N, C-alpha and C positions, 0 to 999 in steps of 0.2 A: 374762158368766156366771162366777161364782166357782168355784174348784176345791174339790171335796169334801175335807174333812179326813179323814173316814172313807170308805174305799173297800172294794170287794169285799164289801159288805153292803148289803142293801136299806135305803133310807131311808123312814121313815114306814110301816113294816110290822113286824109281829111276827115274830121270827126265833128259831129254836132254834140257838144257837151251835154245838153239836156237829154239826149237820147240814151245816155249811159246810166241813168237812174230813172226808175219808174215810180210814180205815185201809187201807194198802196193804202187802202182804206184803214184809218185808225193808226197809221204808222208814220215814223220818220225813217226814211231809207237813206243810207249813206254808202258812199264808195270812196275809199282812200286811193288817191293817185300818187301821193308821195308823202313820206313822213320820216324826218330825221331831226337831228339837233338844231338845224338851221331853219327848216321850213316844213309846213304841213299843208297839203292841198287835198281837199275833200269836196265831193259833190253831195248834195242833199236834195231829197224830194220830200216835201211836207204835205201830208193830207190836211185838208181844211180842219182847223181847230187844234192841231198839234202844236206843241211848243217846246222850246229849250228854255228852261227857267233861268233866272238871273245867276250869272257866274262871272268869273274873271279869267283872263288869259295872261300868261307871262309874256306873250308876244303881241305885236300889232296884228289885228285880225281884219282882213279885207274881204267883204262879201260882195259878190256880183250876182244879181238876180238874173237867171237864165230864162225863166218862163213864169208868167203870173205876177203876183204882187205879194210882197212880204212886209211884215211890220217888225222893226228892230228898235229896241229901247236901249239907249246908251246913257248911263249915268242919269237916269230918270227922264231923258228926252226921247220922244218917239219920232221915228223916221219911217215913212212909207216909201218903199222902193219898187219900181216897176221893172219889167224885163229890160236889160241893157244898162241899168243903173248900178252904181257901186258906192259903198260906204266903208270907210275905215273906222274901226272901233279900236281906240288906243289901248295899249297894254295896261293892265292893272286897273281898268275902269269896268265897273259892273255893266253887263249887257245881257240881253235876252232876245229871243226870236219867237214870233208868233205867226201862225198861218191863218189870217182872216179868210183866206181862200187858199186852195191848193197851189203850191208854187215850188219851183226848183231854184237852187242857188249853188254857187261855187264859193267855198271858203278857202282863203289863203292866209295862213298865219306865219309871220316871219318873226323868228326868235333872235 
């Protein structure tokens, strides 16, 4: 039996991604769907006021807001994304995430 490349998500079933992570007070909740040397896919649920401080990634990071609104800072420039919107944060550029309100997102990093 081969190992699933995608985990923590149903196979051959329709899924609403935002339902796979729940917002919890005072926390950032994450669920990894795939992680290997080529790609990382993670779902996040941010409670209002939570943040991921400025850091860099060795791969291009694409975020898609699934629910709510998130603030993303890339190389000093702020972007406000609403549900359904996507932003690519280029590799090796400093970026951060802040929840001005509770929100959920999917992060795909391609290395």
